[in-house]
N, CA, C, O and CB atoms as a CASP TS submission, in Angstrom:
PFRMAT TS
TARGET T0000
AUTHOR 0000-0000-0000
METHOD Language model
MODEL 1
PARENT N/A
ATOM      1  N   UNK     1      48.101  91.764  29.507  1.00  0.00           N
ATOM      2  CA  UNK     1      49.066  90.666  29.409  1.00  0.00           C
ATOM      3  C   UNK     1      50.478  91.194  29.629  1.00  0.00           C
ATOM      4  O   UNK     1      50.851  92.243  29.103  1.00  0.00           O
ATOM      5  CB  UNK     1      48.961  89.962  28.034  1.00  0.00           C
ATOM      6  N   UNK     2      51.243  90.466  30.401  1.00  0.00           N
ATOM      7  CA  UNK     2      52.595  90.890  30.719  1.00  0.00           C
ATOM      8  C   UNK     2      53.523  90.590  29.549  1.00  0.00           C
ATOM      9  O   UNK     2      53.439  89.538  28.915  1.00  0.00           O
ATOM     10  CB  UNK     2      53.093  90.199  31.997  1.00  0.00           C
ATOM     11  N   UNK     3      54.409  91.543  29.282  1.00  0.00           N
ATOM     12  CA  UNK     3      55.313  91.332  28.154  1.00  0.00           C
ATOM     13  C   UNK     3      56.371  90.292  28.493  1.00  0.00           C
ATOM     14  O   UNK     3      56.756  90.127  29.651  1.00  0.00           O
ATOM     15  CB  UNK     3      55.980  92.649  27.749  1.00  0.00           C
ATOM     16  N   UNK     4      56.825  89.605  27.478  1.00  0.00           N
ATOM     17  CA  UNK     4      57.844  88.574  27.651  1.00  0.00           C
ATOM     18  C   UNK     4      59.212  89.238  27.620  1.00  0.00           C
ATOM     19  O   UNK     4      59.577  89.853  26.618  1.00  0.00           O
ATOM     20  CB  UNK     4      57.732  87.473  26.550  1.00  0.00           C
ATOM     21  N   UNK     5      59.958  89.124  28.682  1.00  0.00           N
ATOM     22  CA  UNK     5      61.286  89.715  28.725  1.00  0.00           C
ATOM     23  C   UNK     5      62.338  88.662  28.392  1.00  0.00           C
ATOM     24  O   UNK     5      62.073  87.461  28.433  1.00  0.00           O
ATOM     25  CB  UNK     5      61.560  90.335  30.106  1.00  0.00           C
ATOM     26  N   UNK     6      63.534  89.139  28.061  1.00  0.00           N
ATOM     27  CA  UNK     6      64.642  88.209  27.795  1.00  0.00           C
ATOM     28  C   UNK     6      64.928  87.367  29.015  1.00  0.00           C
ATOM     29  O   UNK     6      65.218  86.176  28.902  1.00  0.00           O
ATOM     30  CB  UNK     6      65.909  88.968  27.373  1.00  0.00           C
ATOM     31  N   UNK     7      64.847  87.987  30.197  1.00  0.00           N
ATOM     32  CA  UNK     7      65.101  87.246  31.425  1.00  0.00           C
ATOM     33  C   UNK     7      64.075  86.141  31.607  1.00  0.00           C
ATOM     34  O   UNK     7      64.428  84.994  31.879  1.00  0.00           O
ATOM     35  CB  UNK     7      65.086  88.183  32.631  1.00  0.00           C
ATOM     36  N   UNK     8      62.801  86.491  31.455  1.00  0.00           N
ATOM     37  CA  UNK     8      61.746  85.499  31.657  1.00  0.00           C
ATOM     38  C   UNK     8      61.872  84.384  30.621  1.00  0.00           C
ATOM     39  O   UNK     8      61.678  83.212  30.945  1.00  0.00           O
ATOM     40  CB  UNK     8      60.348  86.162  31.573  1.00  0.00           C
ATOM     41  N   UNK     9      62.195  84.742  29.375  1.00  0.00           N
ATOM     42  CA  UNK     9      62.355  83.717  28.339  1.00  0.00           C
ATOM     43  C   UNK     9      63.524  82.797  28.675  1.00  0.00           C
ATOM     44  O   UNK     9      63.450  81.592  28.436  1.00  0.00           O
ATOM     45  CB  UNK     9      62.570  84.369  26.956  1.00  0.00           C
ATOM     46  N   UNK    10      64.598  83.351  29.226  1.00  0.00           N
ATOM     47  CA  UNK    10      65.754  82.532  29.608  1.00  0.00           C
ATOM     48  C   UNK    10      65.363  81.541  30.707  1.00  0.00           C
ATOM     49  O   UNK    10      65.798  80.390  30.692  1.00  0.00           O
ATOM     50  CB  UNK    10      66.925  83.430  30.084  1.00  0.00           C
ATOM     51  N   UNK    11      64.543  81.992  31.660  1.00  0.00           N
ATOM     52  CA  UNK    11      64.069  81.112  32.732  1.00  0.00           C
ATOM     53  C   UNK    11      63.200  80.002  32.148  1.00  0.00           C
ATOM     54  O   UNK    11      63.372  78.830  32.485  1.00  0.00           O
ATOM     55  CB  UNK    11      63.276  81.916  33.795  1.00  0.00           C
ATOM     56  N   UNK    12      62.268  80.375  31.273  1.00  0.00           N
ATOM     57  CA  UNK    12      61.386  79.383  30.643  1.00  0.00           C
ATOM     58  C   UNK    12      62.177  78.382  29.812  1.00  0.00           C
ATOM     59  O   UNK    12      61.919  77.180  29.864  1.00  0.00           O
ATOM     60  CB  UNK    12      60.345  80.078  29.763  1.00  0.00           C
ATOM     61  N   UNK    13      63.139  78.882  29.048  1.00  0.00           N
ATOM     62  CA  UNK    13      63.952  77.994  28.202  1.00  0.00           C
ATOM     63  C   UNK    13      64.724  76.993  29.060  1.00  0.00           C
ATOM     64  O   UNK    13      64.800  75.811  28.724  1.00  0.00           O
ATOM     65  CB  UNK    13      64.934  78.818  27.333  1.00  0.00           C
ATOM     66  N   UNK    14      65.295  77.468  30.167  1.00  0.00           N
ATOM     67  CA  UNK    14      66.049  76.575  31.052  1.00  0.00           C
ATOM     68  C   UNK    14      65.150  75.457  31.563  1.00  0.00           C
ATOM     69  O   UNK    14      65.550  74.293  31.585  1.00  0.00           O
ATOM     70  CB  UNK    14      66.653  77.360  32.237  1.00  0.00           C
ATOM     71  N   UNK    15      63.940  75.811  31.973  1.00  0.00           N
ATOM     72  CA  UNK    15      63.002  74.819  32.505  1.00  0.00           C
ATOM     73  C   UNK    15      62.523  73.882  31.400  1.00  0.00           C
ATOM     74  O   UNK    15      62.471  72.666  31.586  1.00  0.00           O
ATOM     75  CB  UNK    15      61.798  75.514  33.171  1.00  0.00           C
ATOM     76  N   UNK    16      62.173  74.456  30.247  1.00  0.00           N
ATOM     77  CA  UNK    16      61.655  73.647  29.129  1.00  0.00           C
ATOM     78  C   UNK    16      62.672  72.631  28.637  1.00  0.00           C
ATOM     79  O   UNK    16      62.321  71.489  28.339  1.00  0.00           O
ATOM     80  CB  UNK    16      61.241  74.549  27.973  1.00  0.00           C
ATOM     81  N   UNK    17      63.934  73.044  28.550  1.00  0.00           N
ATOM     82  CA  UNK    17      64.948  72.178  27.948  1.00  0.00           C
ATOM     83  C   UNK    17      65.550  71.177  28.916  1.00  0.00           C
ATOM     84  O   UNK    17      66.221  70.235  28.493  1.00  0.00           O
ATOM     85  CB  UNK    17      66.039  73.011  27.370  1.00  0.00           C
ATOM     86  N   UNK    18      65.321  71.363  30.208  1.00  0.00           N
ATOM     87  CA  UNK    18      65.931  70.468  31.201  1.00  0.00           C
ATOM     88  C   UNK    18      65.298  69.078  31.176  1.00  0.00           C
ATOM     89  O   UNK    18      65.983  68.075  31.376  1.00  0.00           O
ATOM     90  CB  UNK    18      65.802  71.068  32.604  1.00  0.00           C
ATOM     91  N   UNK    19      63.999  69.023  30.930  1.00  0.00           N
ATOM     92  CA  UNK    19      63.319  67.737  30.922  1.00  0.00           C
ATOM     93  C   UNK    19      63.099  67.147  32.307  1.00  0.00           C
ATOM     94  O   UNK    19      62.711  65.986  32.439  1.00  0.00           O
ATOM     95  CB  UNK    19      64.092  66.776  30.099  1.00  0.00           C
ATOM     96  N   UNK    20      63.345  67.941  33.331  1.00  0.00           N
ATOM     97  CA  UNK    20      63.126  67.495  34.707  1.00  0.00           C
ATOM     98  C   UNK    20      62.899  68.732  35.558  1.00  0.00           C
ATOM     99  O   UNK    20      63.144  69.855  35.117  1.00  0.00           O
ATOM    100  CB  UNK    20      64.338  66.646  35.246  1.00  0.00           C
ATOM    101  N   UNK    21      62.432  68.518  36.772  1.00  0.00           N
ATOM    102  CA  UNK    21      62.219  69.640  37.685  1.00  0.00           C
ATOM    103  C   UNK    21      63.572  70.163  38.176  1.00  0.00           C
ATOM    104  O   UNK    21      64.467  69.384  38.504  1.00  0.00           O
ATOM    105  CB  UNK    21      61.323  69.214  38.888  1.00  0.00           C
ATOM    106  N   UNK    22      63.709  71.482  38.220  1.00  0.00           N
ATOM    107  CA  UNK    22      64.966  72.122  38.594  1.00  0.00           C
ATOM    108  C   UNK    22      64.796  72.973  39.842  1.00  0.00           C
ATOM    109  O   UNK    22      63.718  73.516  40.087  1.00  0.00           O
ATOM    110  CB  UNK    22      65.492  72.977  37.445  1.00  0.00           C
ATOM    111  N   UNK    23      65.852  73.089  40.628  1.00  0.00           N
ATOM    112  CA  UNK    23      65.848  74.028  41.752  1.00  0.00           C
ATOM    113  C   UNK    23      66.082  75.431  41.195  1.00  0.00           C
ATOM    114  O   UNK    23      66.592  75.578  40.084  1.00  0.00           O
ATOM    115  CB  UNK    23      66.944  73.650  42.822  1.00  0.00           C
ATOM    116  N   UNK    24      65.712  76.466  41.961  1.00  0.00           N
ATOM    117  CA  UNK    24      65.989  77.835  41.492  1.00  0.00           C
ATOM    118  C   UNK    24      67.470  78.060  41.179  1.00  0.00           C
ATOM    119  O   UNK    24      67.789  78.770  40.225  1.00  0.00           O
ATOM    120  CB  UNK    24      65.534  78.844  42.541  1.00  0.00           C
ATOM    121  N   UNK    25      68.376  77.473  41.957  1.00  0.00           N
ATOM    122  CA  UNK    25      69.811  77.640  41.686  1.00  0.00           C
ATOM    123  C   UNK    25      70.206  77.008  40.355  1.00  0.00           C
ATOM    124  O   UNK    25      71.030  77.560  39.626  1.00  0.00           O
ATOM    125  CB  UNK    25      70.643  77.026  42.818  1.00  0.00           C
ATOM    126  N   UNK    26      69.622  75.849  40.033  1.00  0.00           N
ATOM    127  CA  UNK    26      69.897  75.206  38.744  1.00  0.00           C
ATOM    128  C   UNK    26      69.347  76.052  37.598  1.00  0.00           C
ATOM    129  O   UNK    26      69.988  76.199  36.558  1.00  0.00           O
ATOM    130  CB  UNK    26      69.286  73.786  38.703  1.00  0.00           C
ATOM    131  N   UNK    27      68.148  76.606  37.804  1.00  0.00           N
ATOM    132  CA  UNK    27      67.549  77.469  36.781  1.00  0.00           C
ATOM    133  C   UNK    27      68.434  78.692  36.562  1.00  0.00           C
ATOM    134  O   UNK    27      68.670  79.097  35.424  1.00  0.00           O
ATOM    135  CB  UNK    27      66.112  77.901  37.190  1.00  0.00           C
ATOM    136  N   UNK    28      68.922  79.278  37.652  1.00  0.00           N
ATOM    137  CA  UNK    28      69.807  80.436  37.548  1.00  0.00           C
ATOM    138  C   UNK    28      71.043  80.101  36.718  1.00  0.00           C
ATOM    139  O   UNK    28      71.405  80.850  35.811  1.00  0.00           O
ATOM    140  CB  UNK    28      70.221  80.923  38.944  1.00  0.00           C
ATOM    141  N   UNK    29      71.690  78.979  37.025  1.00  0.00           N
ATOM    142  CA  UNK    29      72.914  78.595  36.318  1.00  0.00           C
ATOM    143  C   UNK    29      72.653  78.424  34.818  1.00  0.00           C
ATOM    144  O   UNK    29      73.451  78.868  33.992  1.00  0.00           O
ATOM    145  CB  UNK    29      73.484  77.292  36.907  1.00  0.00           C
ATOM    146  N   UNK    30      71.541  77.783  34.471  1.00  0.00           N
ATOM    147  CA  UNK    30      71.220  77.572  33.058  1.00  0.00           C
ATOM    148  C   UNK    30      70.807  78.876  32.364  1.00  0.00           C
ATOM    149  O   UNK    30      71.216  79.139  31.233  1.00  0.00           O
ATOM    150  CB  UNK    30      70.101  76.536  32.924  1.00  0.00           C
ATOM    151  N   UNK    31      70.004  79.681  33.041  1.00  0.00           N
ATOM    152  CA  UNK    31      69.504  80.915  32.427  1.00  0.00           C
ATOM    153  C   UNK    31      70.610  81.951  32.246  1.00  0.00           C
ATOM    154  O   UNK    31      70.536  82.783  31.341  1.00  0.00           O
ATOM    155  CB  UNK    31      68.380  81.504  33.273  1.00  0.00           C
ATOM    156  N   UNK    32      71.637  81.907  33.101  1.00  0.00           N
ATOM    157  CA  UNK    32      72.737  82.865  32.972  1.00  0.00           C
ATOM    158  C   UNK    32      73.524  82.674  31.681  1.00  0.00           C
ATOM    159  O   UNK    32      74.250  83.577  31.267  1.00  0.00           O
ATOM    160  CB  UNK    32      73.671  82.745  34.157  1.00  0.00           C
ATOM    161  N   UNK    33      73.395  81.527  31.045  1.00  0.00           N
ATOM    162  CA  UNK    33      74.048  81.329  29.749  1.00  0.00           C
ATOM    163  C   UNK    33      73.470  82.291  28.707  1.00  0.00           C
ATOM    164  O   UNK    33      74.167  82.701  27.779  1.00  0.00           O
ATOM    165  CB  UNK    33      73.885  79.863  29.277  1.00  0.00           C
ATOM    166  N   UNK    34      72.195  82.648  28.867  1.00  0.00           N
ATOM    167  CA  UNK    34      71.538  83.578  27.950  1.00  0.00           C
ATOM    168  C   UNK    34      71.572  85.016  28.450  1.00  0.00           C
ATOM    169  O   UNK    34      71.772  85.951  27.675  1.00  0.00           O
ATOM    170  CB  UNK    34      70.106  83.155  27.727  1.00  0.00           C
ATOM    171  N   UNK    35      71.375  85.179  29.755  1.00  0.00           N
ATOM    172  CA  UNK    35      71.323  86.519  30.355  1.00  0.00           C
ATOM    173  C   UNK    35      72.248  86.511  31.574  1.00  0.00           C
ATOM    174  O   UNK    35      71.850  86.119  32.671  1.00  0.00           O
ATOM    175  CB  UNK    35      69.840  86.924  30.759  1.00  0.00           C
ATOM    176  N   UNK    36      73.477  86.947  31.360  1.00  0.00           N
ATOM    177  CA  UNK    36      74.509  86.836  32.388  1.00  0.00           C
ATOM    178  C   UNK    36      74.193  87.648  33.644  1.00  0.00           C
ATOM    179  O   UNK    36      74.694  87.329  34.723  1.00  0.00           O
ATOM    180  CB  UNK    36      75.834  87.278  31.826  1.00  0.00           C
ATOM    181  N   UNK    37      73.378  88.682  33.522  1.00  0.00           N
ATOM    182  CA  UNK    37      73.104  89.565  34.657  1.00  0.00           C
ATOM    183  C   UNK    37      72.054  89.029  35.627  1.00  0.00           C
ATOM    184  O   UNK    37      71.767  89.670  36.638  1.00  0.00           O
ATOM    185  CB  UNK    37      72.663  90.897  34.150  1.00  0.00           C
ATOM    186  N   UNK    38      71.483  87.877  35.338  1.00  0.00           N
ATOM    187  CA  UNK    38      70.459  87.313  36.223  1.00  0.00           C
ATOM    188  C   UNK    38      71.029  87.013  37.605  1.00  0.00           C
ATOM    189  O   UNK    38      72.200  86.657  37.741  1.00  0.00           O
ATOM    190  CB  UNK    38      69.868  86.037  35.612  1.00  0.00           C
ATOM    191  N   UNK    39      70.183  87.160  38.635  1.00  0.00           N
ATOM    192  CA  UNK    39      70.565  86.759  39.985  1.00  0.00           C
ATOM    193  C   UNK    39      69.400  85.984  40.593  1.00  0.00           C
ATOM    194  O   UNK    39      68.318  85.914  40.009  1.00  0.00           O
ATOM    195  CB  UNK    39      70.945  88.002  40.869  1.00  0.00           C
ATOM    196  N   UNK    40      69.627  85.410  41.757  1.00  0.00           N
ATOM    197  CA  UNK    40      68.637  84.512  42.344  1.00  0.00           C
ATOM    198  C   UNK    40      67.322  85.222  42.679  1.00  0.00           C
ATOM    199  O   UNK    40      66.251  84.636  42.524  1.00  0.00           O
ATOM    200  CB  UNK    40      69.202  83.875  43.593  1.00  0.00           C
ATOM    201  N   UNK    41      67.393  86.472  43.134  1.00  0.00           N
ATOM    202  CA  UNK    41      66.142  87.173  43.452  1.00  0.00           C
ATOM    203  C   UNK    41      65.312  87.404  42.190  1.00  0.00           C
ATOM    204  O   UNK    41      64.084  87.345  42.235  1.00  0.00           O
ATOM    205  CB  UNK    41      66.438  88.520  44.145  1.00  0.00           C
ATOM    206  N   UNK    42      65.968  87.662  41.083  1.00  0.00           N
ATOM    207  CA  UNK    42      65.257  87.815  39.802  1.00  0.00           C
ATOM    208  C   UNK    42      64.629  86.489  39.389  1.00  0.00           C
ATOM    209  O   UNK    42      63.500  86.463  38.899  1.00  0.00           O
ATOM    210  CB  UNK    42      66.219  88.320  38.694  1.00  0.00           C
ATOM    211  N   UNK    43      65.348  85.398  39.584  1.00  0.00           N
ATOM    212  CA  UNK    43      64.812  84.074  39.262  1.00  0.00           C
ATOM    213  C   UNK    43      63.532  83.820  40.054  1.00  0.00           C
ATOM    214  O   UNK    43      62.527  83.394  39.486  1.00  0.00           O
ATOM    215  CB  UNK    43      65.859  82.972  39.558  1.00  0.00           C
ATOM    216  N   UNK    44      63.562  84.079  41.358  1.00  0.00           N
ATOM    217  CA  UNK    44      62.370  83.858  42.185  1.00  0.00           C
ATOM    218  C   UNK    44      61.201  84.718  41.714  1.00  0.00           C
ATOM    219  O   UNK    44      60.063  84.249  41.686  1.00  0.00           O
ATOM    220  CB  UNK    44      62.678  84.158  43.657  1.00  0.00           C
ATOM    221  N   UNK    45      61.467  85.965  41.347  1.00  0.00           N
ATOM    222  CA  UNK    45      60.398  86.852  40.867  1.00  0.00           C
ATOM    223  C   UNK    45      59.762  86.278  39.597  1.00  0.00           C
ATOM    224  O   UNK    45      58.539  86.263  39.464  1.00  0.00           O
ATOM    225  CB  UNK    45      60.953  88.280  40.595  1.00  0.00           C
ATOM    226  N   UNK    46      60.591  85.810  38.674  1.00  0.00           N
ATOM    227  CA  UNK    46      60.061  85.228  37.437  1.00  0.00           C
ATOM    228  C   UNK    46      59.343  83.909  37.711  1.00  0.00           C
ATOM    229  O   UNK    46      58.309  83.637  37.102  1.00  0.00           O
ATOM    230  CB  UNK    46      61.191  85.009  36.423  1.00  0.00           C
ATOM    231  N   UNK    47      59.869  83.091  38.611  1.00  0.00           N
ATOM    232  CA  UNK    47      59.207  81.831  38.947  1.00  0.00           C
ATOM    233  C   UNK    47      57.813  82.087  39.502  1.00  0.00           C
ATOM    234  O   UNK    47      56.864  81.390  39.141  1.00  0.00           O
ATOM    235  CB  UNK    47      60.044  81.035  39.960  1.00  0.00           C
ATOM    236  N   UNK    48      57.680  83.075  40.374  1.00  0.00           N
ATOM    237  CA  UNK    48      56.365  83.403  40.934  1.00  0.00           C
ATOM    238  C   UNK    48      55.405  83.857  39.842  1.00  0.00           C
ATOM    239  O   UNK    48      54.250  83.429  39.816  1.00  0.00           O
ATOM    240  CB  UNK    48      56.494  84.496  42.008  1.00  0.00           C
ATOM    241  N   UNK    49      55.866  84.712  38.946  1.00  0.00           N
ATOM    242  CA  UNK    49      55.011  85.198  37.869  1.00  0.00           C
ATOM    243  C   UNK    49      54.623  84.063  36.922  1.00  0.00           C
ATOM    244  O   UNK    49      53.477  83.992  36.477  1.00  0.00           O
ATOM    245  CB  UNK    49      55.716  86.316  37.093  1.00  0.00           C
ATOM    246  N   UNK    50      55.562  83.185  36.616  1.00  0.00           N
ATOM    247  CA  UNK    50      55.273  82.072  35.708  1.00  0.00           C
ATOM    248  C   UNK    50      54.297  81.085  36.340  1.00  0.00           C
ATOM    249  O   UNK    50      53.474  80.493  35.642  1.00  0.00           O
ATOM    250  CB  UNK    50      56.568  81.350  35.317  1.00  0.00           C
ATOM    251  N   UNK    51      54.383  80.907  37.653  1.00  0.00           N
ATOM    252  CA  UNK    51      53.400  80.062  38.339  1.00  0.00           C
ATOM    253  C   UNK    51      52.016  80.697  38.266  1.00  0.00           C
ATOM    254  O   UNK    51      51.023  80.010  38.025  1.00  0.00           O
ATOM    255  CB  UNK    51      53.807  79.834  39.815  1.00  0.00           C
ATOM    256  N   UNK    52      51.955  82.003  38.473  1.00  0.00           N
ATOM    257  CA  UNK    52      50.671  82.713  38.414  1.00  0.00           C
ATOM    258  C   UNK    52      50.037  82.584  37.039  1.00  0.00           C
ATOM    259  O   UNK    52      48.813  82.543  36.914  1.00  0.00           O
ATOM    260  CB  UNK    52      50.858  84.193  38.765  1.00  0.00           C
ATOM    261  N   UNK    53      50.869  82.521  36.009  1.00  0.00           N
ATOM    262  CA  UNK    53      50.377  82.393  34.630  1.00  0.00           C
ATOM    263  C   UNK    53      50.213  80.939  34.199  1.00  0.00           C
ATOM    264  O   UNK    53      49.904  80.665  33.039  1.00  0.00           O
ATOM    265  CB  UNK    53      51.322  83.098  33.675  1.00  0.00           C
ATOM    266  N   UNK    54      50.420  80.010  35.126  1.00  0.00           N
ATOM    267  CA  UNK    54      50.287  78.568  34.869  1.00  0.00           C
ATOM    268  C   UNK    54      51.230  78.085  33.777  1.00  0.00           C
ATOM    269  O   UNK    54      50.906  77.151  33.044  1.00  0.00           O
ATOM    270  CB  UNK    54      48.857  78.234  34.484  1.00  0.00           C
ATOM    271  N   UNK    55      52.396  78.716  33.664  1.00  0.00           N
ATOM    272  CA  UNK    55      53.399  78.277  32.684  1.00  0.00           C
ATOM    273  C   UNK    55      54.313  77.211  33.279  1.00  0.00           C
ATOM    274  O   UNK    55      54.853  76.371  32.559  1.00  0.00           O
ATOM    275  CB  UNK    55      54.235  79.474  32.196  1.00  0.00           C
ATOM    276  N   UNK    56      54.483  77.255  34.606  1.00  0.00           N
ATOM    277  CA  UNK    56      55.323  76.268  35.286  1.00  0.00           C
ATOM    278  C   UNK    56      54.599  75.755  36.525  1.00  0.00           C
ATOM    279  O   UNK    56      53.652  76.376  37.009  1.00  0.00           O
ATOM    280  CB  UNK    56      56.701  76.879  35.670  1.00  0.00           C
ATOM    281  N   UNK    57      55.055  74.621  37.026  1.00  0.00           N
ATOM    282  CA  UNK    57      54.506  74.031  38.241  1.00  0.00           C
ATOM    283  C   UNK    57      55.607  73.909  39.285  1.00  0.00           C
ATOM    284  O   UNK    57      56.763  73.634  38.965  1.00  0.00           O
ATOM    285  CB  UNK    57      53.872  72.648  37.950  1.00  0.00           C
ATOM    286  N   UNK    58      55.223  74.119  40.537  1.00  0.00           N
ATOM    287  CA  UNK    58      56.142  73.904  41.648  1.00  0.00           C
ATOM    288  C   UNK    58      56.032  72.440  42.055  1.00  0.00           C
ATOM    289  O   UNK    58      54.928  71.909  42.184  1.00  0.00           O
ATOM    290  CB  UNK    58      55.826  74.863  42.855  1.00  0.00           C
ATOM    291  N   UNK    59      57.169  71.790  42.258  1.00  0.00           N
ATOM    292  CA  UNK    59      57.210  70.389  42.649  1.00  0.00           C
ATOM    293  C   UNK    59      57.829  70.323  44.042  1.00  0.00           C
ATOM    294  O   UNK    59      58.958  70.763  44.259  1.00  0.00           O
ATOM    295  CB  UNK    59      58.022  69.521  41.615  1.00  0.00           C
ATOM    296  N   UNK    60      57.066  69.764  44.977  1.00  0.00           N
ATOM    297  CA  UNK    60      57.563  69.640  46.346  1.00  0.00           C
ATOM    298  C   UNK    60      57.876  68.177  46.631  1.00  0.00           C
ATOM    299  O   UNK    60      57.016  67.309  46.482  1.00  0.00           O
ATOM    300  CB  UNK    60      56.528  70.193  47.370  1.00  0.00           C
ATOM    301  N   UNK    61      59.099  67.911  47.038  1.00  0.00           N
ATOM    302  CA  UNK    61      59.515  66.567  47.427  1.00  0.00           C
ATOM    303  C   UNK    61      59.890  66.601  48.902  1.00  0.00           C
ATOM    304  O   UNK    61      60.527  67.556  49.347  1.00  0.00           O
ATOM    305  CB  UNK    61      60.712  66.058  46.548  1.00  0.00           C
ATOM    306  N   UNK    62      59.512  65.587  49.667  1.00  0.00           N
ATOM    307  CA  UNK    62      59.803  65.584  51.103  1.00  0.00           C
ATOM    308  C   UNK    62      61.288  65.774  51.384  1.00  0.00           C
ATOM    309  O   UNK    62      62.132  65.080  50.817  1.00  0.00           O
ATOM    310  CB  UNK    62      59.325  64.284  51.733  1.00  0.00           C
ATOM    311  N   UNK    63      61.594  66.714  52.259  1.00  0.00           N
ATOM    312  CA  UNK    63      62.973  66.920  52.680  1.00  0.00           C
ATOM    313  C   UNK    63      63.864  67.618  51.668  1.00  0.00           C
ATOM    314  O   UNK    63      65.077  67.693  51.864  1.00  0.00           O
ATOM    315  CB  UNK    63      63.567  65.627  53.014  1.00  0.00           C
ATOM    316  N   UNK    64      63.282  68.132  50.586  1.00  0.00           N
ATOM    317  CA  UNK    64      64.090  68.805  49.563  1.00  0.00           C
ATOM    318  C   UNK    64      63.535  70.192  49.275  1.00  0.00           C
ATOM    319  O   UNK    64      62.378  70.487  49.576  1.00  0.00           O
ATOM    320  CB  UNK    64      64.136  67.972  48.267  1.00  0.00           C
ATOM    321  N   UNK    65      64.366  71.030  48.694  1.00  0.00           N
ATOM    322  CA  UNK    65      63.929  72.359  48.286  1.00  0.00           C
ATOM    323  C   UNK    65      62.920  72.231  47.144  1.00  0.00           C
ATOM    324  O   UNK    65      62.907  71.242  46.411  1.00  0.00           O
ATOM    325  CB  UNK    65      65.140  73.233  47.859  1.00  0.00           C
ATOM    326  N   UNK    66      62.090  73.241  47.014  1.00  0.00           N
ATOM    327  CA  UNK    66      61.120  73.263  45.917  1.00  0.00           C
ATOM    328  C   UNK    66      61.850  73.232  44.581  1.00  0.00           C
ATOM    329  O   UNK    66      62.927  73.806  44.422  1.00  0.00           O
ATOM    330  CB  UNK    66      60.212  74.514  46.009  1.00  0.00           C
ATOM    331  N   UNK    67      61.239  72.555  43.639  1.00  0.00           N
ATOM    332  CA  UNK    67      61.747  72.511  42.269  1.00  0.00           C
ATOM    333  C   UNK    67      60.631  72.983  41.344  1.00  0.00           C
ATOM    334  O   UNK    67      59.463  73.023  41.730  1.00  0.00           O
ATOM    335  CB  UNK    67      62.238  71.066  41.880  1.00  0.00           C
ATOM    336  N   UNK    68      61.004  73.336  40.127  1.00  0.00           N
ATOM    337  CA  UNK    68      60.034  73.849  39.177  1.00  0.00           C
ATOM    338  C   UNK    68      60.178  73.119  37.864  1.00  0.00           C
ATOM    339  O   UNK    68      61.285  72.782  37.445  1.00  0.00           O
ATOM    340  CB  UNK    68      60.201  75.357  38.979  1.00  0.00           C
ATOM    341  N   UNK    69      59.038  72.874  37.207  1.00  0.00           N
ATOM    342  CA  UNK    69      59.041  72.202  35.907  1.00  0.00           C
ATOM    343  C   UNK    69      58.021  72.876  35.011  1.00  0.00           C
ATOM    344  O   UNK    69      57.132  73.586  35.481  1.00  0.00           O
ATOM    345  CB  UNK    69      58.732  70.681  36.051  1.00  0.00           C
ATOM    346  N   UNK    70      58.160  72.647  33.719  1.00  0.00           N
ATOM    347  CA  UNK    70      57.220  73.212  32.752  1.00  0.00           C
ATOM    348  C   UNK    70      55.829  72.615  32.985  1.00  0.00           C
ATOM    349  O   UNK    70      55.690  71.420  33.248  1.00  0.00           O
ATOM    350  CB  UNK    70      57.699  72.945  31.292  1.00  0.00           C
ATOM    351  N   UNK    71      54.822  73.452  32.884  1.00  0.00           N
ATOM    352  CA  UNK    71      53.453  72.973  32.998  1.00  0.00           C
ATOM    353  C   UNK    71      53.113  72.191  31.742  1.00  0.00           C
ATOM    354  O   UNK    71      53.522  72.568  30.644  1.00  0.00           O
ATOM    355  CB  UNK    71      52.456  74.149  33.212  1.00  0.00           C
ATOM    356  N   UNK    72      52.372  71.108  31.896  1.00  0.00           N
ATOM    357  CA  UNK    72      51.968  70.309  30.741  1.00  0.00           C
ATOM    358  C   UNK    72      50.714  70.925  30.140  1.00  0.00           C
ATOM    359  O   UNK    72      49.717  71.143  30.828  1.00  0.00           O
ATOM    360  CB  UNK    72      51.723  68.820  31.140  1.00  0.00           C
ATOM    361  N   UNK    73      50.783  71.199  28.850  1.00  0.00           N
ATOM    362  CA  UNK    73      49.561  71.602  28.162  1.00  0.00           C
ATOM    363  C   UNK    73      49.551  70.972  26.787  1.00  0.00           C
ATOM    364  O   UNK    73      50.603  70.729  26.195  1.00  0.00           O
ATOM    365  CB  UNK    73      49.447  73.147  28.063  1.00  0.00           C
ATOM    366  N   UNK    74      48.381  70.714  26.293  1.00  0.00           N
ATOM    367  CA  UNK    74      48.222  69.938  25.066  1.00  0.00           C
ATOM    368  C   UNK    74      48.857  70.609  23.865  1.00  0.00           C
ATOM    369  O   UNK    74      49.288  69.922  22.939  1.00  0.00           O
ATOM    370  CB  UNK    74      46.766  69.700  24.793  1.00  0.00           C
ATOM    371  N   UNK    75      48.927  71.937  23.853  1.00  0.00           N
ATOM    372  CA  UNK    75      49.448  72.642  22.699  1.00  0.00           C
ATOM    373  C   UNK    75      50.950  72.801  22.695  1.00  0.00           C
ATOM    374  O   UNK    75      51.502  73.326  21.729  1.00  0.00           O
ATOM    375  CB  UNK    75      48.827  73.966  22.615  1.00  0.00           C
ATOM    376  N   UNK    76      51.627  72.369  23.733  1.00  0.00           N
ATOM    377  CA  UNK    76      53.078  72.548  23.848  1.00  0.00           C
ATOM    378  C   UNK    76      53.801  71.392  23.190  1.00  0.00           C
ATOM    379  O   UNK    76      53.426  70.233  23.371  1.00  0.00           O
ATOM    380  CB  UNK    76      53.502  72.671  25.323  1.00  0.00           C
ATOM    381  N   UNK    77      54.845  71.705  22.422  1.00  0.00           N
ATOM    382  CA  UNK    77      55.610  70.648  21.729  1.00  0.00           C
ATOM    383  C   UNK    77      56.775  70.223  22.592  1.00  0.00           C
ATOM    384  O   UNK    77      57.547  69.347  22.199  1.00  0.00           O
ATOM    385  CB  UNK    77      56.117  71.134  20.341  1.00  0.00           C
TER
END
């Protein structure tokens, strides 16, 4: 199991608290409040890992950049 880093937690928190699907740039802006050293390439790396772990979902809308939202699971509050 992969360890939870401050960066990854900041990305998850940004997505969880937004209540809507966010673009990677929006996630970066929100996550930098917790971890100022984050950059867009780090965000993409964490987004890919979180998708692999089924923690987040990619949302594709016609004509728009991909967005990401928290995965729905019964145990999540």
